[in-house]
BAMI-891829 format. One record per residue (C-alpha): residue in three letters; residue number from 1; x, y, z. Coordinates in pm, 1 decimal, padded with zeros to 6 digits. Each point is the difference from the previous one (the first is absolute). Example, Ala and Ser with C-alpha at 12.3 -4.5 7.8 and 13.67 -1.06 7.14 Angstrom:
REM residues 2
[atom ALA,1,[01230.0,-00450.0,00780.0]]
[atom SER,2,[00137.0,00344.0,-00066.0]]
REM end
This chain:
REM residues 474
[atom MET,1,[07101.9,04729.9,08680.8]]
[atom PRO,2,[00270.0,00215.8,-00185.9]]
[atom SER,3,[-00075.7,00337.7,-00066.9]]
[atom GLU,4,[00011.1,00163.1,-00357.9]]
[atom ASP,5,[00308.0,00200.3,00122.0]]
[atom SER,6,[00192.9,-00324.7,00074.3]]
[atom GLY,7,[-00080.3,-00136.9,-00306.1]]
[atom ARG,8,[00156.2,00289.0,-00205.5]]
[atom GLU,9,[00340.7,-00073.4,-00123.5]]
[atom ALA,10,[00270.6,00262.6,-00011.7]]
[atom PRO,11,[00108.8,00131.6,-00315.9]]
[atom ALA,12,[00270.8,-00187.5,-00146.9]]
[atom ARG,13,[00337.8,00136.8,-00033.0]]
[atom ALA,14,[00151.4,00011.2,-00357.2]]
[atom PRO,15,[00328.3,-00210.0,-00037.7]]
[atom TRP,16,[00327.9,00197.3,00003.1]]
[atom PRO,17,[00127.5,00050.9,-00247.3]]
[atom PRO,18,[-00270.3,-00013.4,-00222.4]]
[atom GLU,19,[-00021.5,-00330.9,-00213.6]]
[atom PRO,20,[-00011.7,-00016.6,-00376.2]]
[atom GLY,21,[-00382.7,-00026.7,-00100.0]]
[atom ALA,22,[-00133.2,00176.6,00325.2]]
[atom LEU,23,[-00264.3,00268.0,-00088.4]]
[atom ILE,24,[00057.8,00322.0,00174.3]]
[atom ALA,25,[-00320.3,00242.8,00036.9]]
[atom GLY,26,[-00185.1,-00251.1,-00231.9]]
[atom LYS,27,[00156.8,00131.8,-00295.0]]
[atom TYR,28,[00378.7,-00020.5,00006.7]]
[atom ARG,29,[00115.8,-00359.3,-00082.0]]
[atom VAL,30,[00355.1,-00045.0,00136.5]]
[atom GLU,31,[00268.4,-00131.0,-00245.5]]
[atom ARG,32,[00340.3,-00009.3,00148.4]]
[atom VAL,33,[00211.7,00186.6,00244.6]]
[atom LEU,34,[00215.6,00305.5,-00139.3]]
[atom GLY,35,[00205.9,00076.1,00297.9]]
[atom GLU,36,[00000.2,-00030.4,00370.4]]
[atom GLY,37,[00156.1,00206.1,00280.8]]
[atom GLY,38,[-00008.2,00077.1,00355.6]]
[atom MET,39,[-00289.4,00229.9,-00057.4]]
[atom GLY,40,[-00201.7,-00168.9,-00213.5]]
[atom VAL,41,[-00035.5,-00202.7,-00328.2]]
[atom VAL,42,[-00115.2,00086.2,-00365.8]]
[atom VAL,43,[-00161.4,-00237.2,-00183.1]]
[atom ALA,44,[-00124.4,-00023.3,-00381.8]]
[atom ALA,45,[-00385.5,-00032.5,-00028.6]]
[atom ARG,46,[-00273.0,00054.3,-00281.1]]
[atom HIS,47,[-00329.0,00161.4,00009.6]]
[atom GLU,48,[-00245.8,-00269.1,-00040.5]]
[atom GLN,49,[-00241.6,00204.0,-00210.5]]
[atom LEU,50,[00215.9,00238.8,-00198.2]]
[atom GLY,51,[00282.8,-00248.7,-00049.3]]
[atom GLU,52,[00260.6,00292.8,00106.2]]
[atom ARG,53,[00330.4,-00130.7,00175.9]]
[atom VAL,54,[00064.6,00200.4,00299.2]]
[atom ALA,55,[00249.2,00005.3,00298.1]]
[atom ILE,56,[-00153.0,-00036.6,00353.9]]
[atom LYS,57,[00232.0,00119.8,00316.6]]
[atom PHE,58,[-00077.8,-00167.2,00320.8]]
[atom ALA,59,[00126.0,00116.7,00346.7]]
[atom SER,60,[00143.7,-00274.0,00184.9]]
[atom PRO,61,[-00111.1,-00116.1,00326.7]]
[atom ALA,62,[00355.0,00095.7,00157.2]]
[atom SER,63,[-00011.0,00357.4,-00116.5]]
[atom ARG,64,[-00359.3,00041.1,00134.0]]
[atom VAL,65,[00146.1,-00019.5,00346.0]]
[atom VAL,66,[00138.0,00322.3,-00027.4]]
[atom PRO,67,[-00228.3,00252.5,00143.3]]
[atom GLY,68,[-00156.3,00205.0,-00286.8]]
[atom ALA,69,[00105.0,-00251.8,-00265.5]]
[atom ASP,70,[-00338.0,-00021.1,-00162.0]]
[atom GLY,71,[-00033.3,00376.6,00001.0]]
[atom ARG,72,[00330.3,00016.7,-00194.7]]
[atom PHE,73,[-00104.3,-00242.8,-00249.1]]
[atom LEU,74,[-00324.0,00208.2,-00067.9]]
[atom ARG,75,[00222.2,00299.3,-00030.0]]
[atom GLU,76,[00210.1,-00170.3,-00270.5]]
[atom ALA,77,[-00307.3,-00050.9,-00195.1]]
[atom ARG,78,[-00143.1,00354.2,00043.5]]
[atom ALA,79,[00349.2,00174.3,-00100.5]]
[atom LEU,80,[-00014.6,-00234.6,-00309.3]]
[atom ALA,81,[-00329.0,00070.0,-00095.0]]
[atom ARG,82,[00077.4,00386.1,00012.3]]
[atom ILE,83,[00294.7,-00015.2,-00231.6]]
[atom LYS,84,[-00101.5,-00034.3,-00372.2]]
[atom SER,85,[00348.8,00003.2,-00140.1]]
[atom GLU,86,[00070.6,-00305.0,-00230.4]]
[atom HIS,87,[00319.8,-00053.4,00206.3]]
[atom ALA,88,[-00185.1,-00099.3,00303.1]]
[atom VAL,89,[-00197.4,-00335.4,00034.1]]
[atom ARG,90,[-00377.7,00066.9,-00060.6]]
[atom VAL,91,[-00232.7,-00121.1,00287.1]]
[atom ILE,92,[-00300.0,-00200.1,-00123.3]]
[atom ASP,93,[-00165.6,-00111.3,00353.2]]
[atom VAL,94,[00036.7,-00054.6,00360.4]]
[atom GLY,95,[-00172.3,-00229.7,00239.1]]
[atom GLU,96,[00044.3,-00261.0,00298.4]]
[atom LEU,97,[00014.2,-00366.6,00015.3]]
[atom PRO,98,[-00226.1,-00195.8,00231.9]]
[atom GLY,99,[00248.8,00012.6,00293.1]]
[atom GLY,100,[00026.0,00385.4,-00046.2]]
[atom ALA,101,[00329.1,00010.8,-00191.6]]
[atom PRO,102,[00004.2,00304.6,-00226.8]]
[atom PHE,103,[00104.5,-00035.2,-00379.9]]
[atom MET,104,[00039.4,00221.7,-00286.7]]
[atom VAL,105,[-00059.4,-00081.4,-00366.1]]
[atom LEU,106,[00258.5,00162.2,-00237.0]]
[atom GLU,107,[00067.8,00014.4,-00361.0]]
[atom HIS,108,[00212.2,-00330.0,-00102.2]]
[atom LEU,109,[00328.4,00096.6,-00121.8]]
[atom VAL,110,[00239.1,-00209.9,-00260.0]]
[atom GLY,111,[00375.2,00050.7,00059.4]]
[atom ALA,112,[00247.1,00018.8,00275.2]]
[atom ASP,113,[00102.5,00249.5,00294.5]]
[atom PHE,114,[00331.6,00125.7,-00004.3]]
[atom GLY,115,[00125.9,-00184.8,00285.6]]
[atom THR,116,[-00030.2,-00302.6,-00213.9]]
[atom LEU,117,[00160.6,00148.8,-00285.8]]
[atom LEU,118,[00302.4,00119.9,00216.5]]
[atom GLU,119,[00016.5,-00356.5,00109.5]]
[atom GLN,120,[00007.9,-00120.9,-00390.2]]
[atom ARG,121,[00184.2,00267.9,-00147.7]]
[atom GLY,122,[00223.0,00130.4,00270.3]]
[atom THR,123,[00012.4,00362.2,-00088.5]]
[atom LEU,124,[-00188.6,00224.5,-00267.3]]
[atom PRO,125,[00069.6,00230.2,-00251.3]]
[atom VAL,126,[00023.2,00387.8,00087.0]]
[atom GLY,127,[-00286.8,00059.5,-00232.0]]
[atom GLU,128,[-00224.5,-00282.3,00094.1]]
[atom ALA,129,[00067.2,00072.5,00368.4]]
[atom VAL,130,[-00066.3,00364.0,-00010.5]]
[atom ASP,131,[-00309.0,-00040.9,-00223.0]]
[atom CYS,132,[-00136.0,-00240.6,00288.9]]
[atom VAL,133,[00039.2,00240.6,00277.8]]
[atom VAL,134,[-00149.3,00302.0,-00229.2]]
[atom GLN,135,[-00309.0,-00200.5,-00070.3]]
[atom ALA,136,[-00025.4,-00066.1,00370.6]]
[atom CYS,137,[00014.8,00367.1,00065.2]]
[atom GLU,138,[-00337.8,00038.4,-00236.9]]
[atom ALA,139,[-00201.5,-00218.1,00269.5]]
[atom LEU,140,[00164.3,00150.3,00301.9]]
[atom ALA,141,[-00052.0,00360.0,-00134.4]]
[atom GLU,142,[-00348.6,-00053.4,-00007.7]]
[atom ALA,143,[-00003.2,-00187.0,00372.5]]
[atom HIS,144,[00217.3,00287.6,00133.7]]
[atom ALA,145,[-00263.2,00237.5,-00147.0]]
[atom LEU,146,[-00261.4,-00194.5,00183.1]]
[atom GLY,147,[00191.6,00022.5,00328.6]]
[atom ILE,148,[00125.2,-00375.6,-00022.1]]
[atom VAL,149,[00345.6,-00085.3,00069.0]]
[atom HIS,150,[00082.6,-00378.3,-00088.5]]
[atom ARG,151,[00275.6,-00055.1,00281.3]]
[atom ASP,152,[00079.2,-00343.0,-00161.4]]
[atom LEU,153,[00179.5,00058.6,-00352.5]]
[atom LYS,154,[00220.0,-00293.6,-00097.8]]
[atom PRO,155,[00060.9,-00205.3,-00331.9]]
[atom SER,156,[-00216.1,-00267.2,00109.7]]
[atom ASN,157,[-00294.8,00277.0,00034.2]]
[atom LEU,158,[00072.8,00135.3,-00365.0]]
[atom PHE,159,[-00140.9,-00257.2,-00247.6]]
[atom LEU,160,[00096.9,00006.0,-00379.3]]
[atom THR,161,[-00287.3,-00100.2,-00223.4]]
[atom ARG,162,[-00092.4,00109.1,-00379.2]]
[atom ARG,163,[-00273.9,00224.2,-00164.2]]
[atom ALA,164,[-00221.9,-00105.5,-00301.3]]
[atom ASP,165,[00267.4,00146.4,-00236.8]]
[atom GLY,166,[00277.5,-00203.3,00180.7]]
[atom SER,167,[00193.9,00306.4,00149.4]]
[atom PRO,168,[00107.0,-00061.4,00372.9]]
[atom LEU,169,[-00228.8,00111.0,00265.7]]
[atom VAL,170,[00115.3,00039.5,00374.2]]
[atom LYS,171,[-00254.4,-00051.8,00277.8]]
[atom VAL,172,[00032.2,00100.8,00349.5]]
[atom LEU,173,[-00112.6,-00261.0,00244.3]]
[atom ASP,174,[-00079.3,-00073.9,00363.4]]
[atom PHE,175,[-00127.6,00335.5,00178.0]]
[atom GLY,176,[-00064.6,-00214.4,00296.6]]
[atom VAL,177,[00210.8,00245.5,00234.3]]
[atom ALA,178,[-00077.9,00319.1,-00164.3]]
[atom LYS,179,[-00047.7,00282.8,00219.6]]
[atom THR,180,[-00265.2,00258.0,-00080.3]]
[atom LEU,181,[00099.5,00343.5,00064.1]]
[atom GLU,182,[-00321.8,00129.7,00107.7]]
[atom PRO,183,[00010.0,00150.6,00361.0]]
[atom ASP,184,[-00295.1,-00222.6,00114.5]]
[atom ALA,185,[00156.0,-00321.0,-00148.7]]
[atom ALA,186,[00383.2,00065.3,00113.8]]
[atom THR,187,[00141.5,-00261.6,00186.3]]
[atom ALA,188,[00340.1,-00107.5,00128.9]]
[atom MET,189,[00193.7,-00304.4,-00110.7]]
[atom VAL,190,[-00171.0,-00317.4,00044.7]]
[atom ARG,191,[00189.2,-00262.3,00168.7]]
[atom THR,192,[-00079.6,-00396.1,00028.1]]
[atom ALA,193,[-00038.9,-00194.3,00286.9]]
[atom THR,194,[00333.9,-00071.3,00017.9]]
[atom GLY,195,[00164.1,00348.7,-00055.6]]
[atom ALA,196,[00089.1,-00024.4,-00362.3]]
[atom ILE,197,[-00046.0,00305.9,-00209.8]]
[atom MET,198,[-00284.3,-00035.6,-00269.2]]
[atom GLY,199,[00162.2,00040.8,-00350.8]]
[atom SER,200,[00369.4,-00086.2,-00119.4]]
[atom PRO,201,[00268.9,00174.5,00188.6]]
[atom GLN,202,[00245.9,-00031.6,-00290.3]]
[atom TYR,203,[-00209.7,00251.9,-00191.8]]
[atom MET,204,[-00114.9,00218.8,00292.6]]
[atom SER,205,[00090.1,00359.0,00024.7]]
[atom PRO,206,[00166.8,00124.0,00334.5]]
[atom GLU,207,[-00322.8,00183.7,00108.3]]
[atom GLN,208,[-00196.9,-00329.9,-00043.4]]
[atom VAL,209,[00253.3,-00208.1,00174.7]]
[atom ARG,210,[-00028.6,00256.4,00291.9]]
[atom ALA,211,[-00368.1,-00066.1,-00000.1]]
[atom SER,212,[-00043.6,00381.7,-00031.7]]
[atom ARG,213,[-00366.0,00148.9,-00061.8]]
[atom ASP,214,[00117.8,00252.3,-00251.8]]
[atom ILE,215,[00048.6,-00253.5,-00288.5]]
[atom ASP,216,[-00106.4,00164.4,-00319.2]]
[atom ALA,217,[00060.4,-00073.4,-00380.7]]
[atom ARG,218,[00385.0,00042.4,00023.4]]
[atom SER,219,[00014.3,-00312.6,00202.9]]
[atom ASP,220,[-00088.7,-00183.1,-00347.8]]
[atom VAL,221,[00233.5,00186.4,-00194.8]]
[atom TRP,222,[00264.4,-00143.1,00252.6]]
[atom SER,223,[-00133.5,-00352.4,-00077.3]]
[atom LEU,224,[-00009.7,00037.3,-00371.3]]
[atom GLY,225,[00390.8,00138.8,00049.5]]
[atom VAL,226,[00043.8,-00328.8,00152.8]]
[atom VAL,227,[-00194.3,-00222.5,-00279.1]]
[atom LEU,228,[00199.2,00177.6,-00283.3]]
[atom PHE,229,[00341.8,-00059.1,00198.3]]
[atom GLU,230,[-00072.9,-00358.8,-00013.7]]
[atom LEU,231,[-00148.2,-00039.4,-00323.0]]
[atom VAL,232,[00332.0,00120.8,-00162.9]]
[atom SER,233,[00239.1,-00146.4,00224.8]]
[atom GLY,234,[-00155.1,-00307.2,00117.5]]
[atom GLN,235,[00003.5,00083.0,00378.0]]
[atom PRO,236,[-00137.9,00257.9,00239.9]]
[atom PRO,237,[00203.6,00289.9,00134.1]]
[atom PHE,238,[-00030.3,-00117.9,00354.2]]
[atom LEU,239,[00104.6,-00369.1,00112.9]]
[atom ALA,240,[00012.0,-00145.7,00361.7]]
[atom GLU,241,[-00019.4,-00323.7,00137.9]]
[atom THR,242,[-00308.8,00091.0,00245.4]]
[atom ALA,243,[-00298.1,00218.2,-00034.5]]
[atom PRO,244,[00086.9,00218.2,00303.0]]
[atom ALA,245,[00362.6,00051.0,-00160.1]]
[atom LEU,246,[-00153.7,00070.9,-00344.1]]
[atom CYS,247,[-00235.4,00254.9,00170.8]]
[atom ALA,248,[00291.3,00175.7,00166.0]]
[atom LYS,249,[00200.3,00005.9,-00312.0]]
[atom ILE,250,[-00292.7,00171.4,-00161.0]]
[atom ILE,251,[-00033.8,00272.6,00261.2]]
[atom ALA,252,[00363.2,00076.2,00090.8]]
[atom ASP,253,[00222.8,-00126.9,-00304.3]]
[atom ALA,254,[00057.0,00135.7,-00365.2]]
[atom PRO,255,[-00130.0,-00213.7,-00287.4]]
[atom THR,256,[00243.0,-00203.3,-00210.4]]
[atom ARG,257,[00112.8,00215.7,-00319.1]]
[atom LEU,258,[-00175.0,-00148.5,-00312.1]]
[atom ARG,259,[00292.0,00038.5,-00220.2]]
[atom ASP,260,[00225.8,-00209.7,00262.7]]
[atom VAL,261,[-00229.1,-00316.0,-00068.3]]
[atom ALA,262,[-00129.1,00084.8,-00347.7]]
[atom PRO,263,[00295.7,00207.3,-00166.0]]
[atom SER,264,[-00174.7,00012.5,-00359.6]]
[atom VAL,265,[-00294.7,00193.5,00162.0]]
[atom PRO,266,[00036.0,00372.3,-00153.8]]
[atom ALA,267,[00096.9,00250.1,00291.1]]
[atom GLU,268,[-00304.9,00206.1,-00054.7]]
[atom LEU,269,[-00211.9,-00309.9,00080.3]]
[atom GLU,270,[00198.3,-00054.4,00313.4]]
[atom ALA,271,[-00067.2,00384.1,00094.3]]
[atom VAL,272,[-00358.3,-00070.6,-00049.3]]
[atom VAL,273,[-00001.9,-00291.8,00213.4]]
[atom MET,274,[00217.2,00152.4,00267.6]]
[atom ARG,275,[-00252.4,00261.6,00036.5]]
[atom CYS,276,[-00278.0,-00240.7,00060.8]]
[atom LEU,277,[00192.6,-00129.8,00281.0]]
[atom ASP,278,[00081.1,00306.3,00179.5]]
[atom LYS,279,[-00086.4,-00024.4,00358.2]]
[atom ASP,280,[-00138.5,00353.6,00021.9]]
[atom THR,281,[-00312.1,00003.5,-00158.2]]
[atom SER,282,[00021.2,00380.5,-00093.7]]
[atom ARG,283,[00304.5,-00088.3,-00222.0]]
[atom ARG,284,[-00174.0,-00315.8,-00172.8]]
[atom PHE,285,[-00243.4,00049.9,-00314.6]]
[atom ALA,286,[-00340.8,00174.4,00120.8]]
[atom ASP,287,[-00200.8,-00234.2,-00177.2]]
[atom VAL,288,[00000.5,-00253.0,-00256.7]]
[atom GLY,289,[-00048.0,00251.9,-00284.3]]
[atom ALA,290,[00335.4,00154.4,00076.1]]
[atom LEU,291,[00157.7,-00349.3,-00010.9]]
[atom ALA,292,[-00175.5,-00092.2,-00345.1]]
[atom ARG,293,[00134.4,00331.1,-00134.4]]
[atom ALA,294,[00364.0,-00109.5,00114.9]]
[atom LEU,295,[-00036.9,-00334.1,-00134.5]]
[atom GLU,296,[-00122.5,00116.1,-00337.9]]
[atom PRO,297,[00337.8,00001.7,-00173.1]]
[atom PHE,298,[00043.1,-00357.2,00043.1]]
[atom LEU,299,[-00303.1,-00120.7,-00137.8]]
[atom GLY,300,[-00057.8,-00073.9,-00359.4]]
[atom LEU,301,[-00206.5,00193.0,-00228.6]]
[atom ALA,302,[-00343.0,-00190.7,00059.9]]
[atom ALA,303,[00062.3,-00006.7,00367.8]]
[atom ARG,304,[00020.9,00347.2,00037.4]]
[atom ALA,305,[-00373.2,00050.5,-00034.9]]
[atom SER,306,[-00050.1,-00112.7,00357.3]]
[atom VAL,307,[00189.9,00289.2,00127.0]]
[atom PRO,308,[-00249.8,00320.6,-00090.3]]
[atom ARG,309,[-00304.3,-00248.3,00118.4]]
[atom VAL,310,[00205.6,-00014.7,00348.4]]
[atom THR,311,[00064.5,00364.2,00032.7]]
[atom ARG,312,[-00375.0,00086.3,-00090.6]]
[atom VAL,313,[-00136.9,-00231.9,00269.3]]
[atom VAL,314,[00223.1,00128.9,00250.8]]
[atom ASP,315,[-00048.4,00380.8,-00098.1]]
[atom GLN,316,[-00379.4,-00048.7,00017.4]]
[atom GLY,317,[00043.0,-00177.3,00296.0]]
[atom ALA,318,[00174.5,00281.7,00175.0]]
[atom LEU,319,[-00269.9,00248.8,-00151.8]]
[atom ASP,320,[-00273.9,-00172.0,00157.7]]
[atom GLN,321,[00165.9,00031.4,00351.1]]
[atom THR,322,[00085.3,00331.4,-00011.0]]
[atom VAL,323,[-00321.0,00161.9,-00153.8]]
[atom PRO,324,[-00250.9,00028.8,00281.3]]
[atom SER,325,[-00346.7,-00128.7,-00109.9]]
[atom ASP,326,[-00156.7,00335.4,00046.8]]
[atom ALA,327,[00247.6,00152.4,-00260.0]]
[atom MET,328,[-00134.4,-00232.9,-00282.9]]
[atom PRO,329,[-00218.2,00164.1,-00260.6]]
[atom LEU,330,[-00366.9,-00024.2,00082.8]]
[atom PRO,331,[-00244.6,-00160.3,-00270.2]]
[atom PRO,332,[-00197.2,00211.3,-00201.6]]
[atom PRO,333,[-00332.5,00096.8,00132.5]]
[atom SER,334,[-00298.0,-00214.0,-00108.8]]
[atom VAL,335,[-00272.4,00151.0,-00185.5]]
[atom GLY,336,[-00286.5,00100.6,00211.6]]
[atom PRO,337,[-00066.9,00229.1,00312.4]]
[atom VAL,338,[00308.4,00074.1,00185.0]]
[atom ALA,339,[-00093.6,00064.9,00338.6]]
[atom THR,340,[00220.4,00223.3,00233.5]]
[atom ALA,341,[-00029.6,00133.4,00361.0]]
[atom ALA,342,[-00146.0,00318.1,-00108.8]]
[atom THR,343,[-00187.5,-00059.2,-00298.0]]
[atom THR,344,[-00087.0,-00244.1,-00268.9]]
[atom ILE,345,[00095.0,00046.1,-00359.9]]
[atom ALA,346,[-00177.0,-00179.8,-00270.5]]
[atom VAL,347,[00233.5,-00114.3,-00288.3]]
[atom PRO,348,[-00185.4,00021.2,-00325.6]]
[atom PRO,349,[-00034.8,-00351.2,-00154.8]]
[atom GLN,350,[00205.7,-00080.1,-00285.7]]
[atom ARG,351,[-00143.1,00126.3,-00328.8]]
[atom SER,352,[-00070.1,-00205.6,-00294.9]]
[atom SER,353,[00273.4,-00065.6,-00261.7]]
[atom ARG,354,[-00187.2,00197.4,-00268.5]]
[atom VAL,355,[00016.0,00312.5,00190.6]]
[atom PRO,356,[00412.4,00055.0,-00077.7]]
[atom LEU,357,[-00095.0,-00099.1,-00365.1]]
[atom VAL,358,[-00278.4,00277.0,-00046.6]]
[atom ALA,359,[00252.0,00270.1,00186.5]]
[atom GLY,360,[00260.3,-00105.1,-00242.4]]
[atom THR,361,[-00236.1,00061.7,-00303.2]]
[atom VAL,362,[-00119.5,00328.6,00099.2]]
[atom ALA,363,[00346.8,00126.8,00073.2]]
[atom VAL,364,[00131.5,-00122.9,-00336.1]]
[atom LEU,365,[-00316.7,00185.5,-00167.5]]
[atom ALA,366,[00087.6,00311.6,00191.4]]
[atom LEU,367,[00367.6,-00012.2,-00099.3]]
[atom GLY,368,[-00117.6,-00033.1,-00382.3]]
[atom LEU,369,[-00270.0,00289.0,00023.6]]
[atom ALA,370,[00283.3,00229.8,00151.4]]
[atom TYR,371,[00236.6,-00086.2,-00245.2]]
[atom ALA,372,[-00264.4,00062.0,-00288.3]]
[atom LEU,373,[-00072.0,00366.6,00153.6]]
[atom PHE,374,[00369.8,00043.2,00042.2]]
[atom ARG,375,[00070.1,-00096.8,-00389.4]]
[atom ALA,376,[-00298.6,00183.5,-00155.3]]
[atom PRO,377,[00044.8,00330.4,-00173.7]]
[atom PRO,378,[-00089.8,00329.6,00182.7]]
[atom PRO,379,[-00317.4,00184.4,-00073.0]]
[atom ALA,380,[-00023.8,00221.4,-00317.9]]
[atom SER,381,[00119.1,00387.1,00117.0]]
[atom PRO,382,[00092.4,00291.4,-00194.6]]
[atom GLU,383,[00310.6,-00051.4,-00188.4]]
[atom ILE,384,[00315.6,00200.8,00133.5]]
[atom ALA,385,[00255.5,00057.9,-00246.7]]
[atom PRO,386,[00347.0,-00019.8,00078.0]]
[atom PRO,387,[00187.0,00285.3,00172.5]]
[atom ALA,388,[00154.7,00111.5,-00351.4]]
[atom LEU,389,[-00333.7,-00016.2,-00177.5]]
[atom ALA,390,[-00198.1,00163.1,00279.9]]
[atom ALA,391,[00225.3,00295.7,-00046.6]]
[atom SER,392,[-00026.0,00035.7,-00378.4]]
[atom VAL,393,[-00380.2,-00049.5,00039.7]]
[atom ALA,394,[-00040.2,00271.2,00239.5]]
[atom LEU,395,[00237.9,00241.7,-00186.9]]
[atom PRO,396,[-00271.5,00188.0,-00215.7]]
[atom GLN,397,[-00172.7,00098.0,00365.7]]
[atom ALA,398,[00310.4,00103.1,00173.4]]
[atom ALA,399,[00081.8,00192.1,-00290.8]]
[atom ALA,400,[-00319.2,00212.5,00001.7]]
[atom SER,401,[00044.3,00080.7,00376.0]]
[atom VAL,402,[00383.1,00077.1,00010.4]]
[atom GLU,403,[00085.9,00330.6,-00208.6]]
[atom ALA,404,[00347.3,-00023.4,-00187.4]]
[atom THR,405,[00257.8,00243.9,00155.1]]
[atom PRO,406,[00162.6,00209.0,-00251.4]]
[atom GLU,407,[00378.3,-00043.2,00010.5]]
[atom PRO,408,[00163.8,00345.0,00115.6]]
[atom ARG,409,[00187.5,00192.8,-00251.0]]
[atom VAL,410,[00359.5,00058.7,00064.0]]
[atom GLU,411,[00181.3,00274.2,-00140.6]]
[atom PRO,412,[00328.8,-00006.7,-00111.7]]
[atom LEU,413,[00256.1,00190.5,00201.2]]
[atom VAL,414,[00193.6,00259.5,-00202.2]]
[atom ASP,415,[00348.1,00074.8,00091.8]]
[atom PRO,416,[00061.6,00361.9,-00068.7]]
[atom ALA,417,[00360.0,-00065.0,-00034.7]]
[atom ARG,418,[-00038.1,-00254.9,-00298.1]]
[atom PRO,419,[-00194.3,-00001.7,-00311.2]]
[atom ALA,420,[-00367.6,-00090.6,00000.6]]
[atom LEU,421,[-00025.0,-00366.4,-00159.2]]
[atom ALA,422,[-00304.3,-00081.9,-00194.5]]
[atom PRO,423,[-00268.4,-00173.9,00205.3]]
[atom ALA,424,[-00054.2,-00363.1,-00019.2]]
[atom ALA,425,[-00294.9,-00158.3,-00138.8]]
[atom LYS,426,[-00278.0,-00045.5,00233.4]]
[atom PRO,427,[-00030.0,-00349.9,00096.1]]
[atom ALA,428,[-00330.3,-00215.1,-00043.0]]
[atom PRO,429,[-00212.1,00021.7,00297.4]]
[atom LYS,430,[-00026.1,-00328.3,00195.5]]
[atom PRO,431,[-00328.7,-00187.4,00066.4]]
[atom PRO,432,[-00166.7,00125.0,00330.0]]
[atom VAL,433,[00071.7,-00234.4,00285.0]]
[atom VAL,434,[-00305.4,-00146.8,00105.8]]
[atom THR,435,[-00053.8,-00181.6,00358.0]]
[atom PRO,436,[-00196.4,-00316.5,-00037.0]]
[atom ALA,437,[-00330.6,-00011.0,00139.1]]
[atom PRO,438,[-00080.3,-00274.0,00270.8]]
[atom SER,439,[-00104.6,-00333.2,-00112.2]]
[atom SER,440,[-00374.1,00057.2,00109.3]]
[atom PRO,441,[-00185.9,00333.6,00046.5]]
[atom PRO,442,[-00168.8,00069.6,00304.9]]
[atom ALA,443,[-00356.4,-00171.2,00025.7]]
[atom SER,444,[-00183.9,00353.6,00034.2]]
[atom ALA,445,[00181.4,00170.7,-00283.7]]
[atom ALA,446,[-00200.5,-00033.8,-00373.8]]
[atom PRO,447,[00200.7,-00117.5,-00249.7]]
[atom SER,448,[00127.2,00298.3,-00220.2]]
[atom PRO,449,[-00032.2,-00005.7,-00392.5]]
[atom PRO,450,[00298.6,-00076.9,-00193.1]]
[atom SER,451,[00189.3,00280.9,-00100.8]]
[atom PRO,452,[00130.9,00071.6,-00348.6]]
[atom PRO,453,[00349.6,-00083.3,-00111.8]]
[atom PRO,454,[00278.8,00245.7,00125.3]]
[atom ALA,455,[00074.8,00264.5,-00295.1]]
[atom ALA,456,[00295.8,-00056.9,-00212.2]]
[atom PRO,457,[00330.9,00171.9,00104.2]]
[atom PRO,458,[00058.4,00347.5,-00193.5]]
[atom PRO,459,[00252.9,-00013.4,-00270.1]]
[atom PRO,460,[00347.1,00108.0,00059.4]]
[atom ALA,461,[00058.0,00346.7,-00011.4]]
[atom THR,462,[00213.2,00113.6,-00297.0]]
[atom ALA,463,[00331.6,00146.6,00047.5]]
[atom SER,464,[00027.2,00372.0,00004.0]]
[atom PRO,465,[00240.3,00166.8,-00229.1]]
[atom LYS,466,[00345.3,00041.5,00113.2]]
[atom VAL,467,[00074.1,00346.8,00157.7]]
[atom ASP,468,[00329.7,00150.5,-00035.5]]
[atom PRO,469,[00140.1,00142.1,00358.3]]
[atom LEU,470,[00111.9,00285.2,-00180.0]]
[atom GLY,471,[-00352.4,00058.0,-00151.8]]
[atom ASP,472,[00037.2,-00102.6,-00368.5]]
[atom ARG,473,[-00250.5,-00229.0,-00137.0]]
[atom LYS,474,[00105.5,-00263.9,-00220.0]]
REM end
């Protein structure tokens, strides 16, 4: 008798590639295949309940033979989920097929990648090509700030779509071989079972070809230089018949000069591209922000809005990496008891909103009262005459207490040698000099009665008869 276990059926494996009409995860209905490669396949599907069209990326069975392939697939999903830029593809969901193959649900894009555009058009105008690279820099700036290096930038991984207003929008695709720069996740270059390097050698930096562990954001700067070179010239800067020969050229040889294959390209743009392709990482652009600033003169007025966004993200990412967490400002203390090692300080609860209103009213009333007191007339006090009037009022009192000093009589000098002259008329006496009394008498002295007015001056003396010096009277 067969046991229950023997009667169980093994989980059915999903057909590969997924056929149109297949239901994925019980909610995504496959419509058609969008693209297929050695690493996987991408299909268009529609959400059964929402009616939203999505793109589903599956890892191919051949790619899963490589150790760590499933983990790399999940790492791509996590990397895309952390990047919020509109220039990165949005991740909606992840899951596994019945056979264990992982899949990733992405936003559905309408347009074409730049690899297809190059096949159709041959080359792109300088402004359009530079705009593509600068828009890609926006997504890469955020990825680099999160410690993620793409490592597989090429024209086919840059997708041109449209915004709702019709303006061009570049999306960065395929973070499948992205490297996380966190110390606990750093890994060396992943190689397939046949020894092939993951990625596209034609766009790899020399340090990536050498499988160096110290790959950083400048490796993506190199790849962007190669992409821009190909967009404006129609060919990459390094060409070889085999992959090993191509890698040897990338490591040892100088790249083809851009103006040698595209003479119409401005010399200033050639200088920017050749700096991206410098084998010495210290002489390359340090980050995508510096590259975007160098490309700004070749952008149209509307496209230049991308440059400050790139530089802000790069600067903020550099700040987050240089400022330690313990140097960040602490949040304000919450209201309530604040405990310390030595004591507990009770923070008073927040007062009612009426308290500031009452305090303000009292302050206004106090200011009004002070102003009224300041402006009120002073209390009644004894009138004080001005100095000149005070002197005239006190004059009688002073005259009673001060005696007039008689003017001394001056005898004329008679020269015996000359005849004596008749005496001159006596001048009228001058009024007595009166010293004005102080403005207020001492408190202890009693007021003196008013004195009578001064006597009139005596009449002028009559002239004496003339005397003849000989003694005869005329």
